[in-house]
GULOKOL-625629 format. One record per residue: x, y, z of N, C-alpha, C, CB in turn; residue in one letter; residue number from 1. Coordinates in Angstrom, 3 decimals. Glycine has a CB too. Layout:
% GULOKOL-625629
(site (X,Y,Z),(X,Y,Z),(X,Y,Z),(X,Y,Z),"A",NUM)
...
//
This chain:
% GULOKOL-625629
(site (6.840,-1.757,-2.516),(6.506,-2.100,-1.153),(5.596,-3.323,-1.193),(5.828,-0.902,-0.413),"M",1)
(site (6.075,-4.391,-0.628),(5.412,-5.668,-0.857),(4.137,-5.943,-0.079),(6.340,-6.715,-0.566),"P",2)
(site (3.804,-5.183,0.961),(2.659,-5.539,1.783),(1.562,-4.492,1.739),(3.095,-5.753,3.201),"K",3)
(site (0.374,-4.915,1.308),(-0.809,-4.066,1.433),(-1.293,-4.229,2.862),(-1.938,-4.445,0.379),"L",4)
(site (-1.180,-3.175,3.653),(-1.529,-3.249,5.062),(-2.995,-2.988,5.323),(-0.710,-2.283,5.837),"L",5)
(site (-3.577,-2.051,4.571),(-4.964,-1.670,4.851),(-5.488,-0.751,3.760),(-5.076,-0.984,6.226),"A",6)
(site (-6.783,-0.623,3.731),(-7.429,0.420,2.952),(-7.697,1.547,3.944),(-8.765,-0.092,2.235),"R",7)
(site (-7.316,2.754,3.591),(-7.380,3.882,4.521),(-8.130,5.042,3.895),(-5.972,4.326,4.938),"V",8)
(site (-8.555,5.970,4.740),(-9.257,7.156,4.251),(-8.286,8.206,3.725),(-10.116,7.753,5.358),"A",9)
(site (-7.048,8.185,4.257),(-6.053,9.182,3.849),(-4.665,8.712,4.280),(-6.378,10.582,4.464),"N",10)
(site (-3.607,9.364,3.798),(-2.244,8.961,4.165),(-1.946,9.045,5.658),(-1.261,9.808,3.429),"P",11)
(site (-2.624,9.913,6.357),(-2.399,10.025,7.805),(-2.721,8.701,8.506),(-3.260,11.168,8.402),"R",12)
(site (-3.792,8.034,8.100),(-4.139,6.739,8.695),(-3.049,5.708,8.416),(-5.493,6.240,8.153),"E",13)
(site (-2.507,5.730,7.222),(-1.420,4.821,6.867),(-0.201,5.112,7.739),(-1.061,4.951,5.365),"C",14)
(site (0.113,6.376,7.912),(1.217,6.779,8.782),(1.059,6.174,10.169),(1.297,8.307,8.878),"F",15)
(site (-0.146,6.240,10.734),(-0.384,5.711,12.080),(-0.139,4.206,12.127),(-1.817,6.026,12.534),"E",16)
(site (-0.610,3.495,11.131),(-0.416,2.041,11.072),(1.067,1.703,11.010),(-1.149,1.442,9.854),"I",17)
(site (1.781,2.370,10.125),(3.199,2.082,9.913),(4.034,2.539,11.108),(3.697,2.762,8.629),"V",18)
(site (3.716,3.681,11.661),(4.436,4.165,12.844),(4.294,3.187,14.001),(3.920,5.551,13.262),"R",19)
(site (3.103,2.621,14.179),(2.892,1.656,15.260),(3.711,0.379,15.068),(1.415,1.305,15.359),"N",20)
(site (4.105,0.092,13.848),(4.969,-1.056,13.566),(6.448,-0.677,13.653),(4.656,-1.626,12.180),"K",21)
(site (6.726,0.616,13.818),(8.095,1.158,13.827),(8.803,0.935,12.499),(8.909,0.524,14.952),"S",22)
(site (8.047,0.927,11.420),(8.631,0.814,10.085),(8.971,2.211,9.582),(7.659,0.088,9.101),"W",23)
(site (9.970,2.355,8.722),(10.510,3.677,8.374),(9.831,4.421,7.229),(11.913,3.527,8.038),"P",24)
(site (8.966,3.752,6.471),(8.390,4.414,5.292),(7.117,3.692,4.877),(9.407,4.446,4.114),"A",25)
(site (6.320,4.382,4.057),(5.122,3.757,3.511),(4.783,4.392,2.175),(3.937,3.883,4.490),"F",26)
(site (3.915,3.745,1.459),(3.442,4.280,0.196),(1.933,4.183,0.139),(4.080,3.543,-0.987),"G",27)
(site (1.324,5.092,-0.593),(-0.116,5.005,-0.824),(-0.363,4.925,-2.320),(-0.865,6.221,-0.199),"T",28)
(site (-1.325,4.112,-2.675),(-1.798,4.033,-4.052),(-3.254,4.473,-4.046),(-1.632,2.581,-4.650),"Q",29)
(site (-3.622,5.279,-5.010),(-4.986,5.804,-5.113),(-5.366,6.613,-3.870),(-5.984,4.653,-5.317),"F",30)
(site (-4.394,6.998,-3.038),(-4.603,7.696,-1.759),(-5.418,6.880,-0.769),(-5.290,9.020,-1.998),"S",31)
(site (-5.713,5.622,-1.077),(-6.572,4.807,-0.217),(-5.942,3.476,0.185),(-7.877,4.547,-0.910),"K",32)
(site (-4.873,3.067,-0.482),(-4.224,1.810,-0.155),(-2.912,2.102,0.570),(-3.978,0.962,-1.434),"E",33)
(site (-2.712,1.441,1.684),(-1.520,1.644,2.518),(-0.572,0.476,2.322),(-1.900,1.795,4.021),"C",34)
(site (0.611,0.757,1.795),(1.627,-0.255,1.517),(2.878,0.042,2.322),(1.955,-0.311,0.011),"W",35)
(site (3.547,-1.012,2.806),(4.810,-0.813,3.511),(5.485,-2.155,3.767),(4.582,-0.063,4.839),"S",36)
(site (6.637,-2.079,4.390),(7.377,-3.245,4.873),(8.437,-2.734,5.835),(8.023,-4.067,3.687),"S",37)
(site (9.067,-3.639,6.559),(10.056,-3.202,7.545),(11.281,-2.551,6.910),(10.492,-4.375,8.384),"K",38)
(site (11.510,-2.791,5.629),(12.644,-2.170,4.942),(12.202,-1.298,3.762),(13.606,-3.246,4.455),"D",39)
(site (11.010,-0.759,3.857),(10.450,0.038,2.759),(11.315,1.233,2.381),(9.076,0.520,3.132),"A",40)
(site (12.027,1.808,3.339),(12.882,2.949,3.036),(14.055,2.582,2.139),(13.395,3.558,4.311),"D",41)
(site (14.397,1.305,2.092),(15.508,0.857,1.255),(15.044,0.240,-0.068),(16.347,-0.147,2.016),"K",42)
(site (13.766,-0.146,-0.138),(13.299,-0.881,-1.318),(12.282,-0.137,-2.183),(12.700,-2.165,-0.883),"T",43)
(site (11.811,1.028,-1.731),(10.739,1.686,-2.476),(11.127,2.039,-3.903),(10.313,2.929,-1.758),"Y",44)
(site (12.385,2.262,-4.175),(12.817,2.645,-5.521),(13.316,1.488,-6.372),(13.889,3.665,-5.422),"G",45)
(site (13.036,0.279,-5.938),(13.562,-0.920,-6.595),(13.326,-0.945,-8.106),(12.941,-2.140,-5.980),"K",46)
(site (12.167,-0.477,-8.551),(11.831,-0.535,-9.974),(11.975,0.809,-10.681),(10.422,-1.037,-10.142),"Y",47)
(site (12.574,1.780,-10.000),(12.780,3.086,-10.601),(11.543,3.964,-10.539),(13.213,2.929,-12.023),"G",48)
(site (11.645,5.112,-11.150),(10.552,6.077,-11.155),(9.400,5.555,-12.002),(11.032,7.442,-11.681),"K",49)
(site (8.197,5.710,-11.485),(7.015,5.200,-12.183),(6.529,6.171,-13.256),(5.891,4.926,-11.186),"S",50)
(site (5.943,5.611,-14.278),(5.265,6.423,-15.294),(3.755,6.242,-15.177),(5.747,6.041,-16.720),"T",51)
(site (3.301,5.597,-14.095),(1.880,5.289,-13.913),(1.133,6.296,-13.049),(1.738,3.932,-13.309),"S",52)
(site (1.799,7.324,-12.575),(1.124,8.314,-11.736),(0.109,9.102,-12.558),(2.149,9.270,-11.089),"C",53)
(site (-0.955,9.497,-11.904),(-1.980,10.335,-12.538),(-2.137,11.582,-11.677),(-3.358,9.564,-12.697),"I",54)
(site (-1.996,12.741,-12.292),(-2.038,14.015,-11.562),(-1.034,14.024,-10.408),(-3.457,14.278,-11.026),"N",55)
(site (0.157,13.500,-10.673),(1.239,13.452,-9.688),(0.896,12.643,-8.439),(1.610,14.846,-9.283),"N",56)
(site (-0.016,11.691,-8.566),(-0.385,10.853,-7.435),(-0.213,9.392,-7.797),(-1.826,11.132,-6.996),"M",57)
(site (0.135,8.590,-6.765),(0.274,7.159,-6.966),(-1.009,6.551,-7.513),(0.662,6.481,-5.665),"G",58)
(site (-0.853,5.619,-8.390),(-1.978,4.959,-9.044),(-1.639,3.483,-9.079),(-2.252,5.534,-10.495),"H",59)
(site (-2.211,2.732,-9.965),(-1.927,1.305,-10.041),(-0.434,1.065,-10.252),(-2.737,0.657,-11.172),"E",60)
(site (0.154,0.273,-9.373),(1.583,-0.057,-9.399),(2.488,1.172,-9.255),(1.914,-0.776,-10.688),"L",61)
(site (1.969,2.229,-8.661),(2.756,3.444,-8.414),(2.389,3.992,-7.038),(2.507,4.522,-9.530),"A",62)
(site (3.379,4.173,-6.201),(3.155,4.660,-4.832),(3.538,6.118,-4.670),(3.938,3.821,-3.844),"N",63)
(site (2.758,6.844,-3.871),(3.248,8.076,-3.268),(4.060,7.583,-2.083),(2.063,9.096,-2.843),"D",64)
(site (5.316,7.933,-2.005),(6.190,7.403,-0.955),(6.371,8.443,0.141),(7.564,6.987,-1.537),"V",65)
(site (6.267,7.978,1.370),(6.420,8.819,2.548),(7.508,8.209,3.418),(5.074,8.958,3.334),"W",66)
(site (8.556,8.956,3.706),(9.626,8.520,4.598),(9.360,9.147,5.964),(11.052,8.923,4.041),"I",67)
(site (9.320,8.339,6.990),(9.039,8.843,8.332),(10.352,9.289,8.964),(8.331,7.758,9.211),"I",68)
(site (10.457,10.587,9.218),(11.678,11.138,9.796),(11.479,11.525,11.260),(12.139,12.350,8.995),"V",69)
(site (10.254,11.467,11.717),(9.943,11.688,13.124),(8.699,10.869,13.439),(9.727,13.218,13.443),"C",70)
(site (8.265,10.894,14.670),(7.119,10.068,15.035),(5.803,10.828,14.988),(7.318,9.499,16.408),"K",71)
(site (5.820,12.028,14.451),(4.615,12.841,14.428),(4.265,13.226,12.997),(4.791,14.094,15.294),"Y",72)
(site (3.016,13.522,12.783),(2.507,13.838,11.453),(2.163,15.318,11.343),(1.277,12.984,11.134),"F",73)
(site (2.792,16.144,12.138),(2.448,17.558,12.241),(2.559,18.275,10.896),(3.344,18.236,13.260),"I",74)
(site (3.627,18.024,10.152),(3.829,18.750,8.901),(2.721,18.505,7.892),(5.148,18.368,8.298),"F",75)
(site (2.046,17.379,7.959),(0.969,17.119,7.014),(-0.385,17.612,7.510),(0.893,15.647,6.723),"L",76)
(site (-0.489,17.946,8.804),(-1.742,18.489,9.302),(-2.155,19.719,8.502),(-1.619,18.835,10.783),"D",77)
(site (-1.187,20.497,8.071),(-1.487,21.704,7.310),(-2.134,21.369,5.968),(-0.216,22.518,7.090),"L",78)
(site (-1.750,20.246,5.395),(-2.296,19.847,4.105),(-3.708,19.298,4.229),(-1.402,18.817,3.458),"I",79)
(site (-3.984,18.562,5.288),(-5.262,17.879,5.407),(-6.336,18.678,6.120),(-5.067,16.602,6.112),"F",80)
(site (-6.010,19.854,6.627),(-7.032,20.651,7.321),(-7.957,21.330,6.349),(-6.386,21.688,8.216),"M",81)
//
């Protein structure tokens, strides 16, 4: 994902930024960096599966990828509460 959009407190904030742009997907690195682009859903796997994840989380040059299938973040509210 070519664009660093913002530093965020959590993936939910990244979701809000990307949803407001009507982009279909985003990635987080270190759980604090929000990455995306207008075609992120088609390009996120460009370099294949990463071996840079730490504890199953995106790290340097590795994204946790989120595909937006609806306009709400309800399913993740359970995780962040």
